[in-house]
DOZA-36358 format. One record per residue (C-alpha): x, y, z. Coordinates in steps of 0.25 Angstrom, whole numbers, padded with zeros to 4 digits, always signed. Each point is the difference from the previous one (the first is absolute). Layout:
residues N
XYZ/...
//
This chain:
residues 256
-0043+0156-0035/+0003-0015+0000/+0015-0004+0001/+0005-0009-0011/+0000-0012+0009/-0007+0001+0014/-0015+0001+0002/-0007+0010+0009/-0009-0006+0010/-0012+0006+0007/-0014-0004+0007/-0012+0007+0004/-0010-0005+0010/+0005-0014-0004/-0006-0012+0007/-0002-0015-0001/-0012-0007+0007/-0001-0015+0000/-0009-0011+0008/+0007+0003+0013/-0001+0015-0001/+0010+0011-0004/+0014-0004-0004/+0004+0015-0001/-0008+0013-0002/+0002+0015-0002/+0014-0002-0006/+0005+0013-0007/+0014+0004-0004/+0008+0005-0012/+0014-0004-0004/+0008+0005-0012/+0008-0010-0009/+0012-0005+0007/-0006+0001+0014/+0003-0010+0011/-0013-0002+0008/-0002-0008+0012/-0013-0006+0003/+0001+0000+0015/-0009-0007+0011/-0001-0012+0009/-0003-0014-0005/-0014-0002-0004/-0003+0015-0003/-0002-0003-0015/+0014+0004-0005/+0002-0012-0009/-0014+0002-0006/+0003+0014-0003/+0013-0003-0007/-0007-0011-0008/-0011+0010-0004/+0010+0011-0004/+0007-0010-0009/-0013-0005-0007/+0000-0013+0007/-0013+0002+0008/-0012+0008-0003/-0004+0012+0009/-0014+0002+0003/+0000+0015+0004/+0007+0013-0006/+0011+0000-0010/+0015-0001-0002/+0010+0003-0011/+0013-0006-0005/+0006+0009-0010/-0012+0003-0009/-0007-0013+0003/-0012+0001+0009/-0004-0011+0010/-0007-0009+0000/-0005+0003-0014/+0014-0002-0006/+0005-0011+0009/+0006-0008-0012/+0008+0011-0005/+0005+0003+0014/+0005-0015+0002/+0008+0002-0013/+0008+0011+0006/+0001-0004+0014/+0008-0012+0006/-0001-0007+0013/+0012-0003+0009/-0003-0009+0012/-0015-0001+0004/-0003-0012+0008/-0010-0010-0007/+0001+0008-0013/+0014+0001-0005/+0009-0008+0009/+0014-0006-0003/+0000-0016-0001/+0009-0005+0011/+0004-0012-0009/+0005+0009-0011/+0014+0005-0002/+0003+0015-0002/+0003-0004-0015/-0013-0007-0002/-0008+0011+0005/+0008+0010-0009/-0001-0008-0012/-0015-0003+0002/-0003+0015+0001/+0008+0004-0012/-0006-0011-0008/-0014+0005+0004/+0004+0014-0003/+0006-0003-0013/-0013-0008-0004/-0011+0008+0005/+0006+0014+0002/+0008+0001-0013/-0005+0006-0013/-0001-0008-0013/+0012+0006-0006/+0008-0005+0013/-0006-0014-0001/+0005-0001-0015/+0015+0003+0004/+0010-0011-0001/+0000-0009+0013/+0014+0004+0003/-0004+0014+0000/-0012-0002+0009/+0009-0008+0010/+0010+0011+0001/-0011+0010+0002/-0007-0008+0011/+0014-0001+0007/+0002+0015-0001/-0014+0002+0006/+0003-0010+0011/+0014+0007+0003/-0006+0014+0000/-0011-0005+0010/+0010-0007+0009/+0008+0013+0000/-0012+0009+0003/-0004-0010+0012/+0014+0000+0005/+0001-0015-0001/+0013-0006-0004/-0002-0015-0002/+0015-0002+0001/-0001+0003+0015/-0010-0011+0003/+0004-0013+0006/-0001-0007-0014/-0001+0012-0009/-0012-0001-0009/-0002-0015+0004/-0004+0004+0014/-0014-0004+0004/-0010+0010+0004/-0001-0007+0013/+0014+0003+0003/-0001+0015-0002/+0000+0010+0012/-0013+0008+0001/+0007+0013-0006/+0006-0009-0012/-0014-0006-0003/-0006+0014+0000/+0011+0005-0010/-0003-0012-0009/-0015+0002+0000/+0002+0015-0003/+0010-0004-0011/-0010-0010-0006/-0010+0012+0000/+0009+0009-0007/+0004-0009-0012/-0013+0005-0007/+0004+0015+0002/-0013+0004+0007/-0004+0014+0002/-0005-0004+0014/+0006-0010+0010/-0009-0005+0012/+0005-0009+0011/-0006-0005+0013/+0006-0001+0014/+0012+0009-0004/+0006+0000+0014/-0005-0014+0005/+0010-0008+0008/+0011+0010-0003/+0010+0005+0010/+0001+0015+0002/+0013+0000-0009/-0007-0009-0010/-0012+0009+0000/+0009+0012-0003/+0006-0008-0012/-0014-0004-0005/-0005+0015+0000/+0013+0005-0006/-0002-0010-0011/-0015+0004-0003/+0005+0015+0000/+0010-0003-0010/-0010-0007-0009/-0010+0012+0001/+0012+0009-0002/+0002-0007-0013/-0014+0003-0005/-0008-0012+0004/-0012+0004+0010/+0001-0009+0012/-0012-0004+0009/+0005-0008+0013/-0009-0006+0011/+0007+0002+0013/-0003+0001+0015/+0007+0013+0001/+0006+0008-0011/+0013+0008+0003/+0001+0015+0001/-0001+0007-0014/-0008-0011-0007/-0014+0004-0005/-0010-0008+0008/-0014-0005-0002/-0006-0005+0013/-0010-0011+0002/-0008-0001+0014/-0008-0012+0004/-0008+0009+0009/-0005+0007-0012/+0000-0011-0011/-0003-0013+0006/-0014-0006+0004/+0000-0008+0014/+0001-0013-0008/+0011+0004-0009/+0012-0009-0001/+0012+0002+0009/+0011-0002-0010/+0004+0005-0013/+0000-0014-0006/-0015-0002+0005/-0004+0013-0005/+0005-0003-0014/-0007-0013+0000/-0013+0006+0006/-0001+0010-0011/+0006-0008-0012/-0014-0004-0005/-0007+0013+0002/+0012+0009-0004/+0008-0008-0011/+0001+0008-0012/
//
């Protein structure tokens, strides 16, 4: 039975093939709502493409997957409505020139305009602003980011954030829309061992709160459910060698 919030995720013989060969193939797993799933493998092994396919952003060419009761790739649009992307290079990146406040206001505005019901849109402006602020505060708390601790509080530019702070901000932005599935790339990239421990503890807390989490990583910590990708099993000899190149190579053929 589905939880009231998180979405179950599963795949069977799931694969995506593009002009340069297989991005990933023969992926199979099952995770209940509120799970923390690490998509584990070396760079270039199709991790990012798998993440984007499971969130309805790329169209698989083989097998099937399910998010909640929505089947992929047939119900990709529905999956996109309940799945939010954290940081994914070239897809959902922070603008280094924006401040923390500008990013938060922009995301809350977009959520209020495109993710709200007609009844919500007809509420008085002051009430809508208060609701937006409440969504922002709840997302910041869930992401463990206190703007008061930043060098210039919410006026701090993204370029001045530490890597872990930027990760927390990206996650907060994704959580503003209260997604049932949160997906992020490079969860452990450029983090010290202590910071990696903090990052995984954060993702675990989000999953424990009911939101299913998919996190691309080089190596998931013990106790995290893992889905492994392997370049030897998935990539053609001419396949791209980085995640960014992989996403670019398959965007035209695999975009939903």
